[in-house]
C-alpha positions as CSV (number, residue, x, y, z in Angstrom):
1,X,-40.0,32.1,6.6
2,X,-38.0,32.2,9.8
3,X,-38.5,28.4,10.1
4,X,-37.0,27.9,6.7
5,X,-34.0,30.1,7.7
6,X,-33.5,28.0,10.9
7,X,-33.7,24.7,9.0
8,X,-31.3,25.9,6.4
9,X,-28.8,27.0,9.1
10,X,-29.2,23.7,10.9
11,X,-28.5,21.7,7.7
12,X,-25.5,23.8,6.9
13,X,-24.1,23.4,10.4
14,X,-24.8,19.7,10.4
15,X,-23.0,19.3,7.0
16,X,-19.9,21.2,8.3
17,X,-19.9,19.3,11.5
18,X,-20.1,15.9,9.7
19,X,-17.3,16.9,7.4
20,X,-15.1,17.9,10.3
21,X,-15.8,14.6,12.1
22,X,-15.0,12.7,8.9
23,X,-11.6,14.5,8.5
24,X,-10.7,14.0,12.2
25,X,-11.5,10.2,11.9
26,X,-9.4,9.9,8.7
27,X,-6.4,11.7,10.4
28,X,-6.7,9.4,13.4
29,X,-6.9,6.3,11.2
30,X,-3.9,7.4,9.1
31,X,-1.9,8.2,12.2
32,X,-2.6,4.8,13.7
33,X,-1.7,3.0,10.4
34,X,1.6,5.0,10.1
35,X,2.6,4.3,13.7
36,X,1.9,0.6,13.3
37,X,4.0,0.5,10.1
38,X,6.9,2.1,11.9
39,X,6.6,0.2,15.1
40,X,9.0,-2.6,13.9
41,X,11.5,-0.3,12.3
42,X,15.0,-0.3,13.7
43,X,17.0,2.9,14.4
44,X,20.2,3.3,12.3
45,X,22.6,3.2,15.3
46,X,21.1,0.0,16.9
47,X,22.9,-3.2,16.2
48,X,21.0,-5.8,14.2
49,X,19.3,-8.5,16.3
50,X,20.0,-12.1,15.3
51,X,17.1,-13.5,17.3
52,X,15.0,-14.1,14.2
53,X,17.8,-15.9,12.4
54,X,18.4,-18.2,15.4
55,X,14.7,-19.0,15.5
56,X,14.7,-19.8,11.7
57,X,17.8,-22.0,12.2
58,X,16.1,-23.9,15.0
59,X,12.9,-24.4,13.0
60,X,14.9,-25.8,10.0
61,X,17.0,-28.0,12.2
62,X,13.8,-29.5,13.7
63,X,13.2,-31.3,10.4
64,X,11.0,-29.0,8.4
65,X,11.2,-29.3,4.6
66,X,14.0,-26.9,3.7
67,X,12.8,-26.9,0.1
68,X,9.3,-25.8,1.0
69,X,6.1,-27.1,-0.5
70,X,5.5,-26.8,-4.2
71,X,6.8,-28.0,-7.6
72,X,10.4,-26.8,-7.2
73,X,12.5,-29.7,-6.1
74,X,15.9,-28.9,-7.7
75,X,17.0,-25.5,-8.9
76,X,20.1,-25.0,-11.1
77,X,21.8,-21.6,-10.3
78,X,23.6,-19.5,-12.8
79,X,27.3,-18.6,-12.3
80,X,27.9,-15.8,-13.0
81,X,24.6,-14.1,-12.3
82,X,22.3,-13.6,-15.3
83,X,22.0,-9.8,-15.7
84,X,19.0,-10.0,-18.1
85,X,17.1,-12.0,-15.4
86,X,18.1,-9.4,-12.8
87,X,16.9,-6.5,-15.0
88,X,13.5,-8.2,-15.5
89,X,13.2,-8.9,-11.8
90,X,13.9,-5.3,-10.9
91,X,10.8,-4.3,-12.8
92,X,8.8,-7.0,-11.0
93,X,10.2,-5.9,-7.6
94,X,9.2,-2.3,-8.3
95,X,5.7,-3.2,-9.4
96,X,4.8,-6.0,-7.0
97,X,7.2,-6.2,-4.0
98,X,8.6,-2.8,-3.2
99,X,5.6,-1.7,-1.2
100,X,6.2,-4.4,1.4
101,X,9.8,-5.5,1.2
102,X,13.0,-3.6,1.5
103,X,16.3,-4.8,0.0
104,X,18.0,-4.4,3.4
105,X,17.4,-6.6,6.4
106,X,14.8,-4.1,7.7
107,X,11.2,-5.3,8.1
108,X,8.6,-3.1,6.4
109,X,5.3,-5.0,6.1
110,X,7.1,-8.2,5.1
111,X,10.7,-9.1,6.0
112,X,13.6,-7.4,4.4
113,X,15.4,-9.4,1.6
114,X,19.0,-8.9,2.6
115,X,20.5,-12.3,3.3
116,X,17.5,-14.3,2.2
117,X,19.6,-16.5,-0.1
118,X,21.8,-17.3,2.9
119,X,18.9,-18.3,5.1
120,X,16.7,-20.2,2.6
121,X,17.3,-22.6,-0.2
122,X,16.6,-21.6,-3.8
123,X,13.8,-24.2,-3.9
124,X,12.1,-22.8,-0.7
125,X,12.3,-19.2,-2.1
126,X,10.7,-20.2,-5.5
127,X,8.0,-22.4,-3.8
128,X,7.2,-19.5,-1.5
129,X,6.9,-17.0,-4.3
130,X,4.7,-19.3,-6.5
131,X,2.8,-21.2,-3.8
132,X,2.5,-18.6,-1.1
133,X,-0.8,-19.6,0.5
134,X,0.0,-23.3,0.8
135,X,3.4,-22.4,2.2
136,X,1.9,-20.1,4.8
137,X,-0.6,-22.8,5.8
138,X,1.7,-25.8,5.9
139,X,5.4,-24.8,6.0
140,X,6.9,-24.2,9.5
141,X,9.4,-21.6,8.4
142,X,6.8,-19.6,6.5
143,X,4.5,-19.8,9.5
144,X,7.2,-18.5,11.7
145,X,7.6,-15.5,9.4
146,X,3.8,-14.9,9.6
147,X,4.1,-14.6,13.4
148,X,6.8,-11.9,12.9
149,X,5.1,-10.1,10.0
150,X,1.5,-10.6,11.0
151,X,0.2,-9.9,7.5
152,X,-0.2,-12.8,5.0
153,X,1.6,-12.2,1.7
154,X,-1.0,-12.1,-1.0
155,X,-0.6,-14.2,-4.2
156,X,1.1,-11.9,-6.6
157,X,0.5,-14.0,-9.7
158,X,4.2,-14.6,-10.4
159,X,5.0,-17.1,-13.0
160,X,7.7,-19.8,-12.6
161,X,9.9,-17.9,-15.0
162,X,9.4,-14.6,-13.1
163,X,10.0,-16.3,-9.8
164,X,13.3,-17.6,-11.1
165,X,14.2,-14.1,-12.2
166,X,13.3,-12.8,-8.7
167,X,15.6,-15.4,-7.2
168,X,18.5,-14.1,-9.4
169,X,17.6,-10.6,-8.2
170,X,17.8,-11.7,-4.6
171,X,21.1,-13.5,-5.1
172,X,22.4,-10.2,-6.7
173,X,21.1,-8.2,-3.7
174,X,23.0,-10.6,-1.4
175,X,26.3,-10.1,-3.3
176,X,26.4,-13.6,-4.9
177,X,28.1,-14.1,-8.2
């Protein structure tokens, strides 16, 4: 009888010990992930660095294809901006992009979107959205972003029409008209 009591106490102790180890491991993992997400964040009072923009400009001037790789060769932009497209893209941004991209120039997981339409051609943006993996494998500018962001952007399953709406949303975010 005493042996059963000792075995039961041992099993209870082992269960509590294992749960405690599991909780500690999870807290450490979450802490590491949170600190790595914040490691590239800029403080509010620090001036914005232009080193990334200079690198992008150099890569483009070395002869990379400024239109990217994909089916978009020429894009006709709307003037003024199409508000219906912007509204549709807002929903797409919230559902598929918000977790990794900020509308400022601040990097989250992926780069911030502020100024993207000044740095990239409309064709490049649309090709990147719809042909992400090929662009990351073969486009020099996309590869330079991968060095900075480390994580490959997954294919979001965005249609050509949705990509065009996202471009309109980005143009609106950049203050275009």
